[in-house]
N, CA and C atoms as a LAMMPS dump frame, in Angstrom:
ITEM: TIMESTEP
0
ITEM: NUMBER OF ATOMS
525
ITEM: BOX BOUNDS ff ff ff
-5.0000000000000000e+02 5.0000000000000000e+02
-5.0000000000000000e+02 5.0000000000000000e+02
-5.0000000000000000e+02 5.0000000000000000e+02
ITEM: ATOMS id mol type element x y z
1 1 1 N 303.227 293.672 326.272
2 1 2 C 302.152 292.931 326.898
3 1 3 C 301.043 292.682 325.869
4 2 1 N 300.362 291.568 325.985
5 2 2 C 299.38 291.135 324.997
6 2 3 C 298.212 292.12 324.88
7 3 1 N 297.765 292.707 325.978
8 3 2 C 296.631 293.64 325.924
9 3 3 C 296.941 294.825 325.013
10 4 1 N 298.133 295.386 325.13
11 4 2 C 298.511 296.523 324.297
12 4 3 C 298.611 296.124 322.83
13 5 1 N 299.131 294.937 322.55
14 5 2 C 299.238 294.469 321.169
15 5 3 C 297.849 294.281 320.548
16 6 1 N 296.937 293.738 321.319
17 6 2 C 295.567 293.548 320.829
18 6 3 C 294.915 294.897 320.562
19 7 1 N 295.017 295.816 321.517
20 7 2 C 294.397 297.134 321.35
21 7 3 C 294.987 297.891 320.164
22 8 1 N 296.284 297.747 319.933
23 8 2 C 296.916 298.42 318.798
24 8 3 C 296.423 297.863 317.466
25 9 1 N 296.05 296.594 317.446
26 9 2 C 295.609 295.962 316.205
27 9 3 C 294.127 296.168 315.908
28 10 1 N 293.33 296.354 316.936
29 10 2 C 291.88 296.48 316.748
30 10 3 C 291.539 297.801 316.071
31 11 1 N 290.584 297.703 315.169
32 11 2 C 290.122 298.878 314.426
33 11 3 C 288.747 299.286 314.965
34 12 1 N 288.595 300.557 315.301
35 12 2 C 287.296 301.087 315.729
36 12 3 C 286.494 301.511 314.501
37 13 1 N 285.243 301.047 314.427
38 13 2 C 284.344 301.409 313.342
39 13 3 C 283.164 302.166 313.961
40 14 1 N 283.14 303.501 313.806
41 14 2 C 282.044 304.278 314.391
42 14 3 C 280.703 303.997 313.702
43 15 1 N 279.649 304.048 314.497
44 15 2 C 278.269 303.931 314.006
45 15 3 C 277.997 302.612 313.283
46 16 1 N 278.609 301.535 313.756
47 16 2 C 278.341 300.202 313.208
48 16 3 C 278.028 299.258 314.357
49 17 1 N 276.979 298.495 314.307
50 17 2 C 276.028 298.311 313.211
51 17 3 C 274.914 299.347 313.19
52 18 1 N 274.923 300.271 314.174
53 18 2 C 273.909 301.324 314.174
54 18 3 C 274.525 302.578 314.793
55 19 1 N 273.915 303.731 314.561
56 19 2 C 274.466 304.985 315.087
57 19 3 C 274.688 304.938 316.597
58 20 1 N 275.833 305.486 317.012
59 20 2 C 276.162 305.552 318.432
60 20 3 C 277.024 304.4 318.933
61 21 1 N 277.135 303.332 318.148
62 21 2 C 277.955 302.177 318.515
63 21 3 C 279.344 302.335 317.893
64 22 1 N 280.385 302.058 318.683
65 22 2 C 281.739 301.996 318.144
66 22 3 C 282.137 300.519 318.145
67 23 1 N 282.111 299.91 316.97
68 23 2 C 282.386 298.486 316.802
69 23 3 C 283.882 298.231 316.924
70 24 1 N 284.257 297.247 317.727
71 24 2 C 285.645 296.843 317.886
72 24 3 C 285.918 295.719 316.88
73 25 1 N 286.564 296.038 315.779
74 25 2 C 286.827 295.098 314.686
75 25 3 C 288.13 294.355 314.948
76 26 1 N 288.012 293.051 315.203
77 26 2 C 289.213 292.246 315.483
78 26 3 C 289.854 291.685 314.221
79 27 1 N 289.254 291.908 313.05
80 27 2 C 289.811 291.278 311.845
81 27 3 C 291.239 291.701 311.53
82 28 1 N 291.705 292.919 311.875
83 28 2 C 293.119 293.213 311.64
84 28 3 C 294.071 292.283 312.411
85 29 1 N 293.618 291.757 313.554
86 29 2 C 294.443 290.8 314.306
87 29 3 C 294.726 289.571 313.451
88 30 1 N 293.743 289.169 312.657
89 30 2 C 293.861 287.947 311.863
90 30 3 C 294.919 288.049 310.763
91 31 1 N 295.351 289.267 310.452
92 31 2 C 296.414 289.459 309.461
93 31 3 C 297.8 289.242 310.062
94 32 1 N 297.857 289.04 311.362
95 32 2 C 299.132 288.909 312.074
96 32 3 C 299.218 287.541 312.746
97 33 1 N 299.759 286.54 312.026
98 33 2 C 299.817 285.184 312.596
99 33 3 C 300.577 285.11 313.921
100 34 1 N 301.612 285.928 314.074
101 34 2 C 302.374 285.904 315.328
102 34 3 C 301.511 286.394 316.489
103 35 1 N 300.718 287.432 316.268
104 35 2 C 299.826 287.925 317.317
105 35 3 C 298.741 286.897 317.628
106 36 1 N 298.215 286.249 316.589
107 36 2 C 297.211 285.191 316.816
108 36 3 C 297.789 284.09 317.698
109 37 1 N 299.01 283.709 317.432
110 37 2 C 299.678 282.682 318.236
111 37 3 C 299.852 283.148 319.682
112 38 1 N 300.233 284.409 319.864
113 38 2 C 300.395 284.962 321.215
114 38 3 C 299.069 284.98 321.972
115 39 1 N 297.986 285.262 321.26
116 39 2 C 296.665 285.283 321.89
117 39 3 C 296.306 283.898 322.405
118 40 1 N 296.504 282.884 321.583
119 40 2 C 296.207 281.512 322.016
120 40 3 C 297.125 281.125 323.17
121 41 1 N 298.406 281.484 323.087
122 41 2 C 299.347 281.214 324.185
123 41 3 C 298.862 281.851 325.491
124 42 1 N 298.393 283.1 325.409
125 42 2 C 297.934 283.809 326.61
126 42 3 C 296.717 283.117 327.214
127 43 1 N 295.788 282.665 326.367
128 43 2 C 294.634 281.934 326.883
129 43 3 C 295.081 280.655 327.582
130 44 1 N 295.941 279.884 326.942
131 44 2 C 296.406 278.619 327.517
132 44 3 C 297.069 278.868 328.867
133 45 1 N 297.914 279.88 328.93
134 45 2 C 298.619 280.197 330.181
135 45 3 C 297.636 280.565 331.297
136 46 1 N 296.644 281.394 330.977
137 46 2 C 295.719 281.864 332.006
138 46 3 C 294.668 280.825 332.386
139 47 1 N 294.536 279.785 331.586
140 47 2 C 293.549 278.741 331.887
141 47 3 C 294.186 277.497 332.512
142 48 1 N 295.474 277.536 332.772
143 48 2 C 296.149 276.388 333.373
144 48 3 C 295.501 276.015 334.698
145 49 1 N 295.429 274.724 334.933
146 49 2 C 294.89 274.223 336.192
147 49 3 C 293.387 274.068 336.199
148 50 1 N 292.725 274.419 335.117
149 50 2 C 291.268 274.284 335.036
150 50 3 C 290.95 273.063 334.181
151 51 1 N 290.036 272.251 334.66
152 51 2 C 289.591 271.109 333.863
153 51 3 C 288.721 271.626 332.713
154 52 1 N 289.173 271.387 331.502
155 52 2 C 288.43 271.775 330.298
156 52 3 C 288.315 270.534 329.422
157 53 1 N 287.085 270.082 329.223
158 53 2 C 286.841 268.906 328.387
159 53 3 C 286.475 269.279 326.955
160 54 1 N 286.018 270.511 326.736
161 54 2 C 285.691 271.01 325.404
162 54 3 C 285.635 272.533 325.463
163 55 1 N 285.847 273.144 324.305
164 55 2 C 285.709 274.597 324.165
165 55 3 C 284.505 274.847 323.272
166 56 1 N 283.56 275.642 323.772
167 56 2 C 282.389 276.036 322.997
168 56 3 C 282.601 277.463 322.507
169 57 1 N 282.595 277.639 321.188
170 57 2 C 282.773 278.959 320.59
171 57 3 C 281.454 279.497 320.074
172 58 1 N 281.184 280.773 320.381
173 58 2 C 279.935 281.413 320.003
174 58 3 C 280.063 281.999 318.596
175 59 1 N 279.061 281.687 317.764
176 59 2 C 279.05 282.163 316.366
177 59 3 C 279.149 283.676 316.32
178 60 1 N 279.856 284.165 315.417
179 60 2 C 280.775 283.486 314.527
180 60 3 C 282.216 283.788 314.899
181 61 1 N 282.436 284.947 315.485
182 61 2 C 283.825 285.303 315.787
183 61 3 C 284.401 284.486 316.927
184 62 1 N 283.568 283.842 317.708
185 62 2 C 284.078 282.933 318.738
186 62 3 C 284.7 281.681 318.152
187 63 1 N 284.447 281.437 316.871
188 63 2 C 285.06 280.287 316.195
189 63 3 C 286.536 280.554 315.896
190 64 1 N 286.897 281.835 315.691
191 64 2 C 288.232 282.172 315.211
192 64 3 C 289.335 281.701 316.157
193 65 1 N 289.244 282.078 317.416
194 65 2 C 290.251 281.647 318.391
195 65 3 C 289.789 280.445 319.192
196 66 1 N 288.477 280.204 319.238
197 66 2 C 287.955 279.055 319.978
198 66 3 C 288.472 277.737 319.443
199 67 1 N 288.472 277.574 318.129
200 67 2 C 288.974 276.335 317.534
201 67 3 C 290.47 276.179 317.773
202 68 1 N 291.229 277.259 317.601
203 68 2 C 292.675 277.195 317.862
204 68 3 C 292.961 276.85 319.314
205 69 1 N 292.19 277.43 320.212
206 69 2 C 292.365 277.156 321.64
207 69 3 C 292.044 275.696 321.947
208 70 1 N 290.931 275.202 321.416
209 70 2 C 290.562 273.795 321.634
210 70 3 C 291.648 272.863 321.089
211 71 1 N 292.137 273.162 319.909
212 71 2 C 293.193 272.337 319.307
213 71 3 C 294.439 272.33 320.18
214 72 1 N 294.82 273.508 320.658
215 72 2 C 296.016 273.605 321.517
216 72 3 C 295.819 272.843 322.817
217 73 1 N 294.605 272.875 323.361
218 73 2 C 294.319 272.168 324.61
219 73 3 C 294.094 270.675 324.393
220 74 1 N 293.932 270.269 323.129
221 74 2 C 293.699 268.854 322.826
222 74 3 C 292.308 268.385 323.192
223 75 1 N 291.323 269.301 323.075
224 75 2 C 289.937 268.974 323.408
225 75 3 C 289.049 269.309 322.218
226 76 1 N 287.822 268.751 322.184
227 76 2 C 286.902 269.057 321.089
228 76 3 C 286.465 270.523 321.082
229 77 1 N 286.066 270.972 319.899
230 77 2 C 285.473 272.286 319.728
231 77 3 C 283.983 272.118 319.467
232 78 1 N 283.156 272.896 320.175
233 78 2 C 281.701 272.839 320.057
234 78 3 C 281.205 274.168 319.498
235 79 1 N 280.644 274.169 318.292
236 79 2 C 280.099 275.417 317.776
237 79 3 C 278.732 275.73 318.394
238 80 1 N 278.593 276.953 318.891
239 80 2 C 277.314 277.469 319.376
240 80 3 C 276.821 278.36 318.248
241 81 1 N 275.752 277.91 317.573
242 81 2 C 275.315 278.57 316.338
243 81 3 C 274.008 279.312 316.512
244 82 1 N 273.755 280.209 315.571
245 82 2 C 272.455 280.858 315.469
246 82 3 C 271.458 279.819 314.987
247 83 1 N 270.201 280.04 315.269
248 83 2 C 269.145 279.085 314.915
249 83 3 C 269.145 278.774 313.421
250 84 1 N 268.948 277.485 313.127
251 84 2 C 268.817 277.053 311.75
252 84 3 C 270.11 276.753 311.031
253 85 1 N 271.229 276.752 311.741
254 85 2 C 272.531 276.567 311.093
255 85 3 C 273.124 275.169 311.267
256 86 1 N 272.605 274.397 312.206
257 86 2 C 273.181 273.075 312.462
258 86 3 C 272.308 271.989 311.846
259 87 1 N 272.942 270.986 311.208
260 87 2 C 272.184 270.003 310.436
261 87 3 C 271.69 268.782 311.197
262 88 1 N 272.141 268.576 312.417
263 88 2 C 271.815 267.369 313.157
264 88 3 C 270.789 267.716 314.239
265 89 1 N 270.499 266.775 315.109
266 89 2 C 269.577 267.002 316.223
267 89 3 C 270.158 268.08 317.13
268 90 1 N 269.328 269.059 317.458
269 90 2 C 269.825 270.213 318.213
270 90 3 C 268.981 270.485 319.454
271 91 1 N 269.57 271.263 320.34
272 91 2 C 268.866 271.846 321.488
273 91 3 C 269.023 273.351 321.325
274 92 1 N 267.944 274.093 321.549
275 92 2 C 267.947 275.536 321.348
276 92 3 C 267.708 276.295 322.648
277 93 1 N 268.1 277.558 322.62
278 93 2 C 267.839 278.47 323.736
279 93 3 C 267.55 279.859 323.166
280 94 1 N 266.365 280.379 323.44
281 94 2 C 266.015 281.745 323.049
282 94 3 C 266.4 282.677 324.193
283 95 1 N 266.797 283.887 323.833
284 95 2 C 267.162 284.868 324.854
285 95 3 C 266.88 286.271 324.345
286 96 1 N 266.83 287.218 325.271
287 96 2 C 266.511 288.604 324.927
288 96 3 C 267.776 289.381 324.619
289 97 1 N 267.645 290.247 323.639
290 97 2 C 268.675 291.222 323.293
291 97 3 C 268.131 292.612 323.618
292 98 1 N 268.99 293.619 323.513
293 98 2 C 268.531 294.984 323.756
294 98 3 C 267.418 295.359 322.779
295 99 1 N 267.457 294.774 321.584
296 99 2 C 266.552 295.185 320.508
297 99 3 C 265.643 294.064 320.024
298 100 1 N 265.479 292.993 320.791
299 100 2 C 264.616 291.896 320.362
300 100 3 C 265.011 290.593 321.017
301 101 1 N 264.905 289.519 320.26
302 101 2 C 265.296 288.202 320.765
303 101 3 C 266.18 287.501 319.748
304 102 1 N 266.88 286.49 320.21
305 102 2 C 267.714 285.65 319.352
306 102 3 C 267.636 284.226 319.886
307 103 1 N 268.061 283.288 319.074
308 103 2 C 268.083 281.89 319.471
309 103 3 C 269.425 281.295 319.08
310 104 1 N 270.014 280.547 320.012
311 104 2 C 271.248 279.82 319.726
312 104 3 C 270.953 278.335 319.846
313 105 1 N 271.838 277.526 319.264
314 105 2 C 271.643 276.078 319.311
315 105 3 C 272.979 275.351 319.3
316 106 1 N 272.925 274.106 319.779
317 106 2 C 274.072 273.2 319.743
318 106 3 C 273.55 271.817 319.383
319 107 1 N 274.438 271.013 318.8
320 107 2 C 274.073 269.616 318.562
321 107 3 C 273.904 268.904 319.901
322 108 1 N 272.947 268.009 319.973
323 108 2 C 272.689 267.299 321.229
324 108 3 C 273.832 266.367 321.621
325 109 1 N 274.678 265.998 320.651
326 109 2 C 275.82 265.127 320.962
327 109 3 C 277.14 265.898 321.034
328 110 1 N 277.058 267.207 321.26
329 110 2 C 278.254 268.056 321.273
330 110 3 C 279.227 267.699 322.397
331 111 1 N 278.693 267.248 323.512
332 111 2 C 279.522 266.843 324.655
333 111 3 C 278.71 265.898 325.518
334 112 1 N 279.381 265.224 326.417
335 112 2 C 278.733 264.283 327.333
336 112 3 C 278.308 264.995 328.614
337 113 1 N 277.211 264.57 329.22
338 113 2 C 276.818 265.152 330.507
339 113 3 C 277.971 265.057 331.51
340 114 1 N 278.141 266.111 332.276
341 114 2 C 279.202 266.165 333.275
342 114 3 C 280.509 266.744 332.766
343 115 1 N 280.644 266.892 331.453
344 115 2 C 281.881 267.461 330.935
345 115 3 C 281.965 268.951 331.252
346 116 1 N 283.206 269.42 331.403
347 116 2 C 283.487 270.811 331.736
348 116 3 C 283.756 271.578 330.446
349 117 1 N 282.954 272.626 330.209
350 117 2 C 282.974 273.358 328.956
351 117 3 C 283.442 274.794 329.185
352 118 1 N 284.463 275.191 328.442
353 118 2 C 284.921 276.57 328.43
354 118 3 C 284.16 277.296 327.333
355 119 1 N 283.529 278.41 327.666
356 119 2 C 282.807 279.213 326.683
357 119 3 C 283.716 280.321 326.18
358 120 1 N 283.832 280.415 324.849
359 120 2 C 284.729 281.41 324.254
360 120 3 C 283.987 282.273 323.238
361 121 1 N 284.302 283.558 323.248
362 121 2 C 283.836 284.476 322.213
363 121 3 C 284.91 285.543 322.027
364 122 1 N 284.792 286.301 320.953
365 122 2 C 285.804 287.323 320.703
366 122 3 C 285.669 288.498 321.659
367 123 1 N 284.417 288.854 322.006
368 123 2 C 284.195 290.075 322.758
369 123 3 C 283.102 289.884 323.808
370 124 1 N 283.366 290.392 324.999
371 124 2 C 282.358 290.402 326.066
372 124 3 C 281.778 291.804 326.146
373 125 1 N 280.491 291.919 325.84
374 125 2 C 279.792 293.196 325.958
375 125 3 C 278.851 293.099 327.155
376 126 1 N 277.571 292.857 326.919
377 126 2 C 276.607 292.761 328.02
378 126 3 C 276.561 291.367 328.641
379 127 1 N 277.096 290.371 327.949
380 127 2 C 277.097 289.005 328.465
381 127 3 C 275.84 288.215 328.147
382 128 1 N 274.929 288.785 327.394
383 128 2 C 273.661 288.112 327.115
384 128 3 C 273.795 286.811 326.351
385 129 1 N 274.61 286.809 325.314
386 129 2 C 274.743 285.604 324.498
387 129 3 C 275.439 284.485 325.264
388 130 1 N 276.521 284.815 325.99
389 130 2 C 277.205 283.743 326.725
390 130 3 C 276.395 283.28 327.933
391 131 1 N 275.551 284.144 328.467
392 131 2 C 274.642 283.702 329.525
393 131 3 C 273.666 282.676 328.969
394 132 1 N 273.091 282.962 327.796
395 132 2 C 272.183 282.01 327.158
396 132 3 C 272.912 280.716 326.808
397 133 1 N 274.138 280.825 326.298
398 133 2 C 274.927 279.627 325.97
399 133 3 C 275.224 278.822 327.229
400 134 1 N 275.489 279.496 328.338
401 134 2 C 275.729 278.813 329.619
402 134 3 C 274.504 278.034 330.062
403 135 1 N 273.347 278.672 329.934
404 135 2 C 272.097 277.999 330.307
405 135 3 C 271.861 276.772 329.428
406 136 1 N 272.144 276.899 328.152
407 136 2 C 271.987 275.771 327.235
408 136 3 C 272.939 274.63 327.598
409 137 1 N 274.176 274.955 327.9
410 137 2 C 275.155 273.941 328.308
411 137 3 C 274.666 273.224 329.57
412 138 1 N 274.174 273.978 330.539
413 138 2 C 273.667 273.375 331.778
414 138 3 C 272.455 272.484 331.502
415 139 1 N 271.544 272.946 330.654
416 139 2 C 270.374 272.147 330.3
417 139 3 C 270.768 270.832 329.626
418 140 1 N 271.903 270.842 328.946
419 140 2 C 272.388 269.64 328.264
420 140 3 C 273.277 268.783 329.17
421 141 1 N 273.403 269.18 330.446
422 141 2 C 274.147 268.385 331.417
423 141 3 C 275.604 268.75 331.563
424 142 1 N 276.048 269.805 330.896
425 142 2 C 277.443 270.225 330.99
426 142 3 C 277.683 271.158 332.161
427 143 1 N 278.96 271.396 332.431
428 143 2 C 279.395 272.291 333.496
429 143 3 C 280.202 273.407 332.846
430 144 1 N 279.785 274.644 333.028
431 144 2 C 280.55 275.778 332.51
432 144 3 C 281.716 276.006 333.462
433 145 1 N 282.93 275.774 332.956
434 145 2 C 284.114 275.865 333.817
435 145 3 C 284.861 277.18 333.66
436 146 1 N 284.467 278 332.689
437 146 2 C 285.139 279.278 332.499
438 146 3 C 284.684 279.969 331.237
439 147 1 N 285.124 281.222 331.131
440 147 2 C 284.853 282.061 329.969
441 147 3 C 286.168 282.638 329.479
442 148 1 N 286.303 282.78 328.162
443 148 2 C 287.477 283.455 327.61
444 148 3 C 287.049 284.38 326.474
445 149 1 N 287.642 285.579 326.489
446 149 2 C 287.334 286.61 325.501
447 149 3 C 288.625 287.308 325.103
448 150 1 N 288.738 287.667 323.838
449 150 2 C 289.882 288.453 323.395
450 150 3 C 289.754 289.864 323.954
451 151 1 N 288.539 290.425 323.888
452 151 2 C 288.293 291.808 324.284
453 151 3 C 287.091 291.875 325.22
454 152 1 N 287.14 292.794 326.169
455 152 2 C 286.008 293.063 327.044
456 152 3 C 285.671 294.539 327.047
457 153 1 N 284.394 294.835 327.008
458 153 2 C 283.917 296.221 327.122
459 153 3 C 283.371 296.394 328.53
460 154 1 N 284.262 296.73 329.453
461 154 2 C 283.924 296.789 330.868
462 154 3 C 282.773 297.7 331.209
463 155 1 N 282.599 298.769 330.461
464 155 2 C 281.546 299.738 330.76
465 155 3 C 280.14 299.181 330.516
466 156 1 N 280.028 298.002 329.877
467 156 2 C 278.714 297.391 329.644
468 156 3 C 278.35 296.34 330.696
469 157 1 N 279.219 296.127 331.685
470 157 2 C 278.941 295.294 332.855
471 157 3 C 278.711 293.803 332.553
472 158 1 N 279.242 293.306 331.458
473 158 2 C 279.114 291.888 331.147
474 158 3 C 279.763 290.988 332.186
475 159 1 N 280.901 291.426 332.743
476 159 2 C 281.593 290.624 333.764
477 159 3 C 280.681 290.371 334.96
478 160 1 N 279.978 291.402 335.374
479 160 2 C 279.087 291.279 336.529
480 160 3 C 277.927 290.326 336.216
481 161 1 N 277.464 290.371 334.986
482 161 2 C 276.33 289.518 334.603
483 161 3 C 276.706 288.037 334.588
484 162 1 N 277.921 287.722 334.128
485 162 2 C 278.306 286.309 334.023
486 162 3 C 279.021 285.785 335.263
487 163 1 N 279.415 286.656 336.171
488 163 2 C 280.13 286.232 337.383
489 163 3 C 279.397 285.159 338.186
490 164 1 N 278.066 285.234 338.339
491 164 2 C 277.391 284.183 339.108
492 164 3 C 277.423 282.807 338.442
493 165 1 N 277.698 282.76 337.149
494 165 2 C 277.722 281.484 336.421
495 165 3 C 279.004 280.725 336.716
496 166 1 N 280.115 281.446 336.678
497 166 2 C 281.42 280.828 336.877
498 166 3 C 282.425 281.927 337.188
499 167 1 N 283.308 281.679 338.129
500 167 2 C 284.247 282.727 338.525
501 167 3 C 285.529 282.771 337.7
502 168 1 N 285.718 281.812 336.779
503 168 2 C 286.923 281.842 335.954
504 168 3 C 286.625 282.616 334.672
505 169 1 N 287.257 283.785 334.55
506 169 2 C 287.052 284.666 333.409
507 169 3 C 288.403 285.162 332.925
508 170 1 N 288.658 284.977 331.641
509 170 2 C 289.88 285.495 331.026
510 170 3 C 289.463 286.483 329.944
511 171 1 N 289.886 287.734 330.12
512 171 2 C 289.71 288.78 329.12
513 171 3 C 291.108 289.328 328.856
514 172 1 N 291.569 289.213 327.605
515 172 2 C 292.952 289.607 327.311
516 172 3 C 293.132 291.103 327.197
517 173 1 N 292.143 291.835 326.705
518 173 2 C 292.252 293.297 326.557
519 173 3 C 290.916 293.914 326.947
520 174 1 N 290.951 294.77 327.956
521 174 2 C 289.735 295.428 328.455
522 174 3 C 289.678 296.88 328.003
523 175 1 N 288.463 297.297 327.675
524 175 2 C 288.21 298.714 327.329
525 175 3 C 287.307 299.298 328.388
């Protein structure tokens, strides 16, 4: 099963980026092209029947499978970047983190109003970043049609936080 394969490949890094955190490092997955293909296949299978006009990937690890997923679905990929990274006209959204604030941005021409956008990231923790990205998509006239994550940290309650935004959630491996 895909969840077991993902968990076997992930490397735990204790005390990163700060003491007490166990970082789930997905980079070992990237050394296994067959597993990467299976991950994209699993997303495609679980997202069948949902209208997806574009996939928005959250910087930076959301780009890794987000672009592959968008390509497989035959839809555009929209990068959701940290502030100051996009060269064209942008729309921004500031949001709170446990330890401060952050700002994300997208190009204003990333998608057309009314389009259905799947939000993708590598890992669902508290849901703060994808909540902010969802708000930004809505402010730009888009419809958040679902979320997809390679890994979820269930004990941080991110699923509960994003559930009111959209009920379609795909998490391939839960901790």
